Backbone bond lengths (Angstrom), bond angles and torsions (degrees), N, CA, C in turn:
res aa  C-N    CA-C-N  psi(-1)  N-CA   C-N-CA  omega(-1)  CA-C   N-CA-C  phi
1 M - - - 1.426 - - 1.428 112.96 -
2 Y 1.347 122.22 137.38 1.377 121.11 171.73 1.512 107.76 -136.81
3 A 1.321 115.75 166.96 1.600 116.88 -169.08 1.536 103.30 -136.85
4 I 1.317 114.46 153.31 1.349 124.14 177.70 1.550 106.04 -121.33
5 R 1.343 112.18 124.40 1.526 113.54 -177.66 1.517 108.24 -99.36
6 R 1.358 120.46 127.49 1.396 121.01 -175.12 1.556 104.55 -96.79
7 E 1.346 118.50 178.15 1.351 124.85 -173.50 1.571 107.70 -83.04
8 T 1.288 114.10 -15.43 1.521 115.23 -176.73 1.575 105.18 -84.41
9 G 1.192 121.06 -7.71 1.438 124.12 173.81 1.502 113.78 97.46
10 F 1.433 116.22 6.36 1.417 117.01 179.92 1.529 104.78 -97.30
11 T 1.337 117.92 148.41 1.359 123.62 172.76 1.467 116.33 -107.08
12 T 1.299 117.39 126.25 1.476 117.65 -178.75 1.565 105.71 -99.34
13 R 1.265 117.08 130.16 1.529 115.88 -179.82 1.556 111.39 -109.54
14 F 1.233 118.81 132.85 1.408 126.78 177.21 1.452 116.14 -112.40
15 T 1.321 125.84 136.91 1.404 125.41 168.54 1.551 110.07 -91.58
16 E 1.221 109.50 127.50 1.557 113.63 -179.01 1.560 110.76 -61.00
17 G 1.286 113.27 122.06 1.518 118.77 178.05 1.564 111.19 89.33
18 G 1.303 119.89 -2.48 1.357 125.38 177.76 1.638 114.39 -93.75
19 S 1.400 114.88 165.91 1.355 117.80 -178.71 1.493 113.92 -73.16
20 T 1.392 115.06 145.05 1.422 122.00 -178.42 1.435 109.84 -101.00
21 T 1.400 121.98 -1.39 1.251 122.38 -164.68 1.867 106.64 -78.89
22 P 1.266 115.26 137.63 1.399 112.84 -179.36 1.560 114.79 -65.34
23 R 1.334 117.38 143.55 1.390 123.26 -179.60 1.565 112.61 -46.13
24 S 1.265 113.90 -50.60 1.554 118.94 178.67 1.503 115.88 -50.64
25 V 1.331 113.81 -44.80 1.417 124.83 178.46 1.657 111.84 -68.20
26 A 1.339 109.84 -41.99 1.531 110.88 178.00 1.476 113.17 -63.66
27 K 1.304 112.43 -44.05 1.603 121.52 179.12 1.540 108.70 -56.64
28 A 1.271 114.96 -48.68 1.543 125.03 -178.07 1.600 102.21 -58.38
29 H 1.250 117.82 -51.30 1.458 123.84 -176.72 1.530 110.05 -59.43
30 K 1.356 114.01 -44.32 1.460 116.20 -178.40 1.505 109.94 -69.42
31 R 1.403 119.96 -38.41 1.390 121.22 179.08 1.441 112.93 -61.31
32 G 1.428 114.98 -41.56 1.456 122.99 -174.73 1.599 110.68 -70.02
33 A 1.415 115.84 -30.12 1.433 117.64 177.99 1.526 109.64 -73.71
34 Y 1.372 116.28 -38.24 1.511 117.86 174.62 1.476 112.46 -59.27
35 E 1.300 113.61 -44.35 1.465 116.21 -176.66 1.546 115.73 -67.56
36 L 1.366 109.56 -32.14 1.535 117.99 175.71 1.575 108.80 -70.90
37 E 1.300 119.21 -38.78 1.313 121.83 170.16 1.559 120.90 -61.34
38 R 1.391 111.14 -39.81 1.586 119.03 176.74 1.527 110.80 -68.42
39 V 1.412 114.51 -34.54 1.460 118.49 177.61 1.422 109.40 -73.50
40 T 1.308 124.13 -42.39 1.426 124.20 177.85 1.541 110.00 -56.67
41 K 1.327 116.77 -43.71 1.432 118.59 -171.85 1.588 107.99 -73.17
42 E 1.274 117.73 -31.70 1.511 125.27 -179.20 1.586 106.14 -67.85
43 R 1.354 115.09 -36.96 1.517 123.83 -176.14 1.545 102.27 -70.43
44 R 1.356 114.34 -45.44 1.459 115.14 -176.70 1.517 113.67 -61.54
45 Y 1.384 112.74 -43.79 1.557 114.97 178.92 1.565 106.66 -64.54
46 E 1.232 120.01 -33.55 1.469 119.25 -177.35 1.607 110.94 -66.69
47 I 1.247 114.42 -46.55 1.402 121.96 179.18 1.561 109.81 -56.97
48 A 1.392 115.32 -50.61 1.389 121.91 -172.37 1.612 105.11 -68.17
49 A 1.257 119.18 -37.88 1.482 123.94 179.49 1.627 113.73 -62.50
50 R 1.360 104.79 -43.77 1.529 107.94 -178.00 1.606 106.82 -73.73
51 R 1.195 121.73 -42.79 1.384 123.69 169.29 1.516 115.56 -43.73
52 L 1.351 114.74 -55.92 1.417 126.67 -178.48 1.514 112.59 -58.92
53 L 1.256 117.21 -51.86 1.487 119.17 -178.86 1.506 113.29 -71.95
54 T 1.285 119.54 -34.91 1.408 119.62 177.45 1.580 112.54 -68.44
55 S 1.358 116.38 -30.16 1.489 118.77 178.59 1.560 109.46 -63.67
56 Y 1.408 116.26 -29.68 1.444 118.23 -178.16 1.549 110.21 -99.60
57 G 1.286 122.81 22.56 1.264 130.35 171.28 1.639 114.33 68.50
58 I 1.116 119.44 28.15 1.494 120.64 -175.45 1.518 106.47 -75.86
59 P 1.256 118.51 133.63 1.523 116.12 178.36 1.458 119.52 -53.98
60 H 1.307 119.90 149.46 1.499 119.97 -179.12 1.361 120.69 -65.91
61 H 1.322 119.65 -27.22 1.574 115.91 173.54 1.581 113.51 -78.30
62 I 1.207 115.80 -25.42 1.504 120.24 166.90 1.500 113.18 -67.21
63 T 1.327 110.33 -46.85 1.631 114.12 178.59 1.431 112.97 -56.80
64 E 1.399 118.49 -38.94 1.431 125.34 -177.82 1.474 109.48 -65.60
65 E 1.376 118.49 -43.23 1.416 121.05 -173.03 1.602 104.63 -72.16
66 V 1.321 117.06 -36.88 1.589 115.60 176.85 1.504 107.67 -62.37
67 I 1.267 116.98 -44.26 1.575 117.33 -176.11 1.532 110.46 -59.79
68 T 1.372 111.00 -47.21 1.587 113.07 178.00 1.558 114.40 -56.80
69 L 1.259 118.50 -36.13 1.334 126.59 178.78 1.540 110.78 -72.80
70 L 1.312 116.37 -35.49 1.425 123.83 176.93 1.545 110.21 -65.12
71 E 1.294 113.44 -37.49 1.485 115.42 -177.98 1.603 108.93 -71.48
72 K 1.340 112.19 -31.84 1.539 115.02 175.76 1.588 110.38 -69.21
73 V 1.270 117.21 -40.64 1.408 119.13 175.19 1.562 111.55 -62.31
74 H 1.230 114.69 -37.96 1.647 118.57 -176.85 1.554 103.39 -67.84
75 K 1.374 120.78 -45.11 1.350 123.32 -177.79 1.514 115.45 -63.21
76 E 1.323 112.01 -22.48 1.522 116.80 -179.38 1.597 105.46 -97.46
77 N 1.218 115.17 11.39 1.495 123.59 173.83 1.556 108.83 52.73
78 M 1.310 111.48 39.89 1.527 117.91 172.88 1.514 114.09 -91.28
79 L 1.229 119.82 -0.77 1.606 119.43 179.95 1.442 107.53 -85.12
80 R 1.388 123.50 -26.36 1.319 124.65 -177.59 1.490 117.13 -55.32
81 G 1.299 117.05 123.67 1.461 119.37 -177.96 1.505 116.64 79.31
82 R 1.386 116.32 4.80 1.428 118.92 -177.95 1.511 110.59 -125.66
83 N 1.317 118.07 147.30 1.454 126.76 174.91 1.447 112.74 -62.13
84 S 1.304 119.39 111.23 1.496 119.73 -173.34 1.449 112.57 -68.93
85 R 1.276 120.62 -20.02 1.574 122.02 177.36 1.574 106.89 -78.88
86 V 1.352 119.15 -31.76 1.501 117.12 175.68 1.504 105.70 -65.55
87 V 1.443 118.68 -43.35 1.376 121.96 -172.61 1.683 112.16 -64.70
88 I 1.357 111.83 -34.55 1.315 116.97 -174.41 1.718 103.77 -80.79
89 A 1.208 117.84 -29.71 1.384 119.34 171.47 1.681 113.06 -62.87
90 A 1.345 110.71 -44.03 1.442 114.84 179.00 1.447 113.88 -65.60
91 L 1.354 115.42 -37.57 1.448 123.81 179.68 1.718 107.25 -64.57
92 L 1.243 108.47 -41.22 1.543 115.10 176.76 1.454 113.29 -58.57
93 M 1.359 112.07 -45.13 1.468 119.92 178.97 1.554 111.19 -62.60
94 H 1.391 118.51 -35.57 1.401 120.10 174.80 1.398 113.98 -67.89
95 V 1.420 117.99 -41.00 1.468 120.17 -178.59 1.517 112.26 -70.51
96 S 1.323 112.13 -40.10 1.519 114.52 178.73 1.412 116.42 -63.59
97 K 1.452 117.19 -27.95 1.358 127.05 174.97 1.467 110.27 -65.08
98 S 1.314 108.71 -53.43 1.491 117.15 -173.59 1.528 110.29 -66.36
99 R 1.360 119.70 -27.41 1.377 120.76 -174.57 1.531 110.65 -105.52
100 N 1.412 110.92 14.85 1.477 116.15 172.57 1.592 106.17 55.97
101 A 1.264 122.05 34.60 1.465 122.83 177.72 1.521 103.24 -101.21
102 H 1.300 116.53 122.98 1.446 124.24 179.85 1.596 110.17 -86.02
103 L 1.278 118.76 115.59 1.433 122.33 -179.12 1.548 109.45 -120.77
104 P 1.262 124.82 133.78 1.450 125.90 -178.36 1.511 109.82 -63.24
105 S 1.325 113.76 148.48 1.551 116.36 177.25 1.476 119.05 -57.77
106 E 1.391 110.64 -25.61 1.476 118.16 -176.66 1.528 102.03 -66.14
107 V 1.229 129.13 -33.08 1.449 132.53 -171.31 1.427 107.64 -66.13
108 F 1.423 117.57 -41.28 1.470 120.51 -178.25 1.451 108.86 -72.56
109 E 1.341 113.61 -35.26 1.518 114.16 -172.95 1.677 103.91 -73.93
110 K 1.369 117.18 -41.17 1.529 111.74 179.24 1.462 113.04 -64.69
111 I 1.343 121.56 -38.66 1.426 120.58 -179.17 1.544 111.71 -66.15
112 A 1.289 113.15 -39.94 1.528 118.32 178.79 1.453 114.53 -74.76
113 G 1.419 116.72 -19.03 1.546 122.06 -168.46 1.511 108.55 52.98
114 A 1.228 122.63 37.70 1.464 126.38 -174.40 1.617 108.96 -150.50
115 P 1.351 121.15 164.11 1.351 120.49 171.45 1.453 113.61 -65.74
116 L 1.347 120.30 161.50 1.362 123.71 -173.09 1.582 107.83 -73.72
117 K 1.323 120.18 -27.84 1.414 115.53 176.58 1.609 115.07 -62.30
118 R 1.321 114.06 -26.30 1.473 114.60 173.41 1.568 112.88 -74.78
119 V 1.230 114.69 -30.55 1.511 117.42 172.58 1.591 113.97 -63.91
120 N 1.307 108.13 -44.47 1.547 118.97 179.60 1.660 104.60 -62.57
121 R 1.213 115.63 -46.89 1.462 114.90 179.73 1.473 113.86 -64.13
122 C 1.320 119.52 -39.46 1.440 118.47 173.86 1.472 113.37 -69.50
123 Y 1.289 121.30 -29.24 1.517 125.41 175.81 1.485 108.52 -64.02
124 R 1.353 112.48 -46.57 1.489 113.39 176.80 1.484 117.73 -60.57
125 M 1.325 116.32 -40.34 1.385 128.38 174.20 1.483 112.88 -55.03
126 L 1.372 114.41 -46.29 1.475 120.24 176.52 1.627 112.23 -64.11
127 L 1.263 114.81 -36.49 1.432 119.39 179.35 1.514 113.89 -68.37
128 N 1.357 108.81 -42.51 1.564 115.65 -179.64 1.570 109.24 -68.04
129 S 1.304 119.07 -28.04 1.399 123.41 179.68 1.398 117.45 -77.48
130 G 1.421 118.00 -20.41 1.399 126.19 178.40 1.520 111.05 87.95
131 V 1.364 119.16 5.01 1.374 116.72 177.06 1.502 112.80 -69.34
132 I 1.322 115.24 -29.79 1.501 120.59 169.62 1.384 109.64 -127.43
133 T 1.299 116.33 153.19 1.436 123.15 -172.53 1.638 103.87 -110.20
134 P 1.416 115.24 146.01 1.447 122.23 176.05 1.414 110.72 -52.85
135 T 1.355 118.19 134.86 1.512 120.74 178.22 1.577 105.78 -86.41
136 Q 1.325 113.63 147.89 1.349 121.94 -179.02 1.616 110.08 -68.46
137 A 1.283 113.30 129.35 1.534 113.70 -178.24 1.511 112.56 -60.82
138 S 1.296 114.78 110.47 1.452 121.49 177.97 1.531 112.97 -74.64
139 K 1.211 115.42 155.31 1.441 119.71 -179.75 1.599 108.47 -73.94
140 P 1.267 118.19 124.96 1.584 115.88 -174.29 1.532 109.47 -69.91
141 R 1.299 107.71 144.37 1.541 121.29 179.14 1.443 110.12 -62.18
142 K 1.352 117.53 147.56 1.464 118.06 175.34 1.428 103.00 -86.27
143 P 1.461 109.57 155.03 1.473 117.79 178.87 1.444 117.99 -54.76
144 S 1.416 113.95 -29.59 1.474 117.21 -178.87 1.599 107.80 -74.02
145 Q 1.331 119.18 -23.48 1.483 120.22 177.15 1.529 106.68 -68.31
146 V 1.379 112.77 -41.88 1.437 117.74 -175.01 1.545 109.15 -67.29
147 V 1.286 115.08 -40.59 1.482 124.77 -179.76 1.591 109.48 -55.40
148 V 1.349 112.67 -38.07 1.420 116.66 -178.81 1.589 109.46 -70.61
149 S 1.325 110.45 -39.76 1.513 118.11 175.03 1.429 114.13 -60.16
150 I 1.263 115.15 -41.82 1.560 118.95 -179.51 1.499 110.81 -67.56
151 A 1.358 109.82 -44.99 1.565 113.72 -179.90 1.413 114.71 -68.67
152 S 1.369 120.50 -6.95 1.484 123.34 -178.02 1.543 105.78 -84.58
153 K 1.263 121.74 -16.18 1.517 127.59 174.40 1.499 109.14 -58.93
154 Q 1.205 117.94 133.45 1.571 119.64 -178.90 1.425 116.23 -49.82
155 E 1.416 118.26 -51.56 1.394 123.11 -172.07 1.506 108.40 -69.79
156 V 1.318 122.47 -39.90 1.505 125.51 176.36 1.549 107.15 -64.69
157 R 1.285 117.96 -44.08 1.400 121.66 -175.97 1.496 115.25 -59.02
158 D 1.251 110.51 -38.16 1.514 118.37 -175.91 1.420 104.49 -69.95
159 V 1.427 121.43 -42.62 1.466 114.11 179.59 1.503 113.66 -67.00
160 F 1.313 119.04 -36.39 1.469 119.37 179.99 1.652 109.41 -62.23
161 L 1.282 114.00 -35.23 1.406 116.66 179.36 1.521 112.55 -70.27
162 K 1.305 117.71 -48.74 1.412 131.27 -176.24 1.624 106.30 -57.24
163 Q 1.275 115.49 -46.71 1.441 122.19 -169.44 1.554 107.74 -96.16
164 N 1.358 115.11 1.48 1.516 119.59 175.14 1.618 111.57 58.24
165 I 1.284 115.25 40.33 1.539 128.66 -177.46 1.487 102.83 -77.96
166 S 1.327 115.58 127.59 1.438 123.61 174.58 1.616 110.31 -78.19
167 L 1.341 115.08 114.23 1.448 115.15 -172.32 1.447 109.40 -70.40
168 S 1.487 118.89 -31.19 1.444 123.67 -176.51 1.555 108.52 -69.47
169 L 1.289 117.10 -37.39 1.571 121.07 175.54 1.586 111.07 -57.95
170 V 1.306 107.59 -45.40 1.529 117.79 -170.91 1.575 98.38 -67.27
171 A 1.312 122.30 -47.45 1.450 121.79 -177.37 1.513 113.95 -63.57
172 Q 1.335 118.85 -39.23 1.424 125.50 179.23 1.612 109.03 -64.39
173 F 1.380 111.33 -39.40 1.420 120.28 -177.42 1.634 106.42 -66.09
174 A 1.244 115.66 -39.81 1.595 119.67 -171.93 1.537 99.57 -72.34
175 D 1.366 128.09 -41.00 1.399 127.67 -178.64 1.459 111.58 -62.97
176 K 1.313 117.29 -43.14 1.512 121.11 -178.64 1.541 107.44 -68.12
177 A 1.383 113.75 -39.35 1.500 113.86 -174.42 1.583 107.33 -69.91
178 Y 1.266 112.32 -32.98 1.568 114.41 179.76 1.494 113.24 -68.27
179 S 1.312 116.57 -24.01 1.441 122.37 178.56 1.620 110.22 -74.03
180 K 1.247 112.51 -21.46 1.578 119.50 -173.74 1.520 102.31 -101.82
181 L 1.289 123.53 -17.81 1.537 124.18 -174.82 1.532 106.95 -100.39
182 Q 1.238 123.18 86.35 1.456 119.24 -179.34 1.610 110.64 -76.17
183 G 1.301 115.31 131.83 1.431 119.21 175.01 1.476 113.54 94.73
184 R 1.357 120.92 1.35 1.433 122.96 -175.32 1.680 102.89 -95.30
185 K 1.345 107.75 152.96 1.503 109.64 172.93 1.489 113.33 -75.66
186 P 1.347 119.86 141.78 1.499 121.86 175.49 1.394 116.83 -53.71
187 A 1.305 113.66 -39.41 1.637 120.92 179.82 1.570 106.57 -69.33
188 G 1.323 114.57 -37.61 1.522 114.70 -179.78 1.471 114.18 -64.89
189 V 1.343 109.28 -45.64 1.606 118.53 -178.68 1.641 105.02 -63.84
190 A 1.348 117.25 -41.42 1.417 118.48 -178.38 1.519 115.74 -65.48
191 A 1.438 116.06 -33.24 1.360 125.49 174.59 1.576 110.96 -66.07
192 A 1.462 108.21 -48.24 1.424 110.84 177.85 1.567 115.64 -62.28
193 A 1.214 117.50 -35.01 1.487 122.26 -177.77 1.490 107.46 -67.95
194 V 1.384 117.30 -44.00 1.611 123.52 -179.87 1.570 106.06 -63.70
195 Y 1.313 116.98 -44.04 1.522 118.57 -170.38 1.551 104.07 -73.81
196 L 1.320 121.13 -40.97 1.455 121.71 176.58 1.522 116.62 -59.27
197 T 1.434 109.71 -35.59 1.451 115.58 177.16 1.516 111.49 -70.36
198 L 1.295 113.84 -43.17 1.536 119.48 179.88 1.614 107.47 -64.39
199 K 1.295 118.55 -39.14 1.454 128.13 -178.85 1.679 104.15 -59.83
200 M 1.191 114.45 -43.55 1.559 116.34 -168.03 1.662 104.31 -75.61
201 V 1.437 117.34 -20.41 1.399 114.79 177.71 1.586 108.82 -104.72
202 N 1.349 114.30 27.75 1.506 120.36 176.22 1.499 115.05 57.01
203 S 1.358 116.29 31.21 1.428 117.53 176.92 1.517 107.82 -86.39
204 R 1.380 113.51 146.69 1.542 116.77 -172.32 1.535 105.41 -103.53
205 K 1.289 120.41 36.52 1.551 114.87 176.66 1.526 106.15 -74.06
206 A 1.274 109.09 136.40 1.437 118.78 179.26 1.472 115.54 -75.91
207 Q 1.294 115.01 154.91 1.580 116.55 -172.79 1.409 108.71 -69.56
208 L 1.393 116.64 -33.45 1.490 124.23 178.52 1.656 107.99 -57.00
209 E 1.274 109.39 -47.31 1.521 110.47 -177.53 1.473 116.10 -68.15
210 I 1.412 115.47 -35.68 1.475 113.48 174.02 1.491 113.41 -73.02
211 A 1.308 119.71 -37.32 1.419 125.18 175.58 1.539 112.13 -53.31
212 R 1.280 113.07 -55.42 1.532 119.02 179.97 1.542 107.68 -53.76
213 A 1.387 119.89 -43.34 1.469 119.37 -176.47 1.423 110.38 -64.83
214 A 1.375 120.04 -27.81 1.514 123.34 -173.42 1.494 103.47 -92.13
215 G 1.338 119.49 -11.84 1.500 115.20 -175.34 1.542 117.53 78.14
216 V 1.313 114.86 31.56 1.404 122.43 -179.61 1.473 112.62 -134.62
217 S 1.236 120.91 171.91 1.454 124.89 179.98 1.481 110.29 -86.04
218 P 1.321 125.13 154.01 1.387 125.59 176.00 1.551 111.41 -60.65
219 L 1.315 118.85 -30.30 1.483 120.45 175.21 1.499 112.87 -69.76
220 T 1.164 117.83 -30.37 1.581 120.49 171.42 1.412 109.10 -70.53
221 L 1.261 120.28 -38.59 1.531 119.19 179.12 1.475 110.74 -68.91
222 R 1.400 117.71 -42.29 1.461 120.11 -179.28 1.553 113.15 -64.28
223 R 1.365 115.32 -35.44 1.437 119.96 -178.41 1.683 108.29 -67.85
224 A 1.341 110.07 -47.06 1.396 117.36 178.91 1.542 113.48 -58.21
225 L 1.427 114.58 -43.77 1.457 122.69 178.70 1.569 108.98 -65.89
226 K 1.263 123.56 -35.97 1.359 126.28 179.62 1.523 110.94 -63.98
227 H 1.334 115.14 -49.56 1.416 124.08 175.22 1.545 115.94 -55.97
228 L 1.476 108.04 -44.76 1.450 123.35 -179.67 1.629 108.55 -58.73
229 M 1.311 117.66 -53.16 1.328 126.68 -179.82 1.512 113.59 -60.56
230 E 1.455 119.32 -38.60 1.414 123.77 173.10 1.451 111.25 -59.29
231 K 1.343 117.61 -43.04 1.442 119.86 -175.77 1.504 109.86 -70.74
232 L 1.388 115.69 -35.74 1.392 116.11 -177.00 1.590 113.82 -89.66
233 D 1.316 110.49 -3.86 1.466 117.16 -176.44 1.553 113.98 51.40
234 V 1.209 116.91 56.71 1.441 128.73 -173.92 1.556 104.48 -126.38
235 E 1.349 113.16 155.94 1.526 119.20 178.17 1.520 108.31 -133.18
236 I 1.405 113.87 121.06 1.402 114.72 173.83 1.649 106.30 -136.71
237 S 1.256 116.86 158.66 1.330 114.77 175.70 1.479 117.35 -80.95
238 I 1.397 123.14 122.26 1.383 123.73 -173.43 1.556 104.66 -114.99
């Protein structure tokens, strides 16, 4: 160690081979490096989330909301030790509920790369932590509204026009069927009503196609269709 004595009377000591950077500057540099690393990680999560959601056809406005919430989760340091894909799926579940966007459970499972129960568990954790707030229970859509949504799809609309199927009659039929099928999802009943109608005119539309248009799983469609046929006392090959 050696010292340099200045005319002011102060002595500055240096350690040979040591750093001459003032502590305040070193701390600022360290803090800046940490912030840069945090922003870089945040950006990496954002890119991965956008790519993942886009690959499954999630609408742009919903994707942006999920990414905004993901940034909040990252700032709260809640991604550490957790599967980021499960968190993204849980945030998507929250946004889809708040926007009344019906997504099949398979979408959440594929995005998470995990069973739906893990996504639900993560969703509850985010709610309890206060990162996301519970969505107000929205009034469920009527089956007739879902029928209109399904019929707006190009492939289904073409069949309706070609076979001269009355959309209003199918919508009324779905609402009446829903009133008799207690405990069934409106979207499931609507999908079953549309599928049954198309089946009666010998259309070969797949259950998966109708289910996706309704925002339900094929299993939900089949269950609703089974109950619907029991009530109507009809038999078709499903």
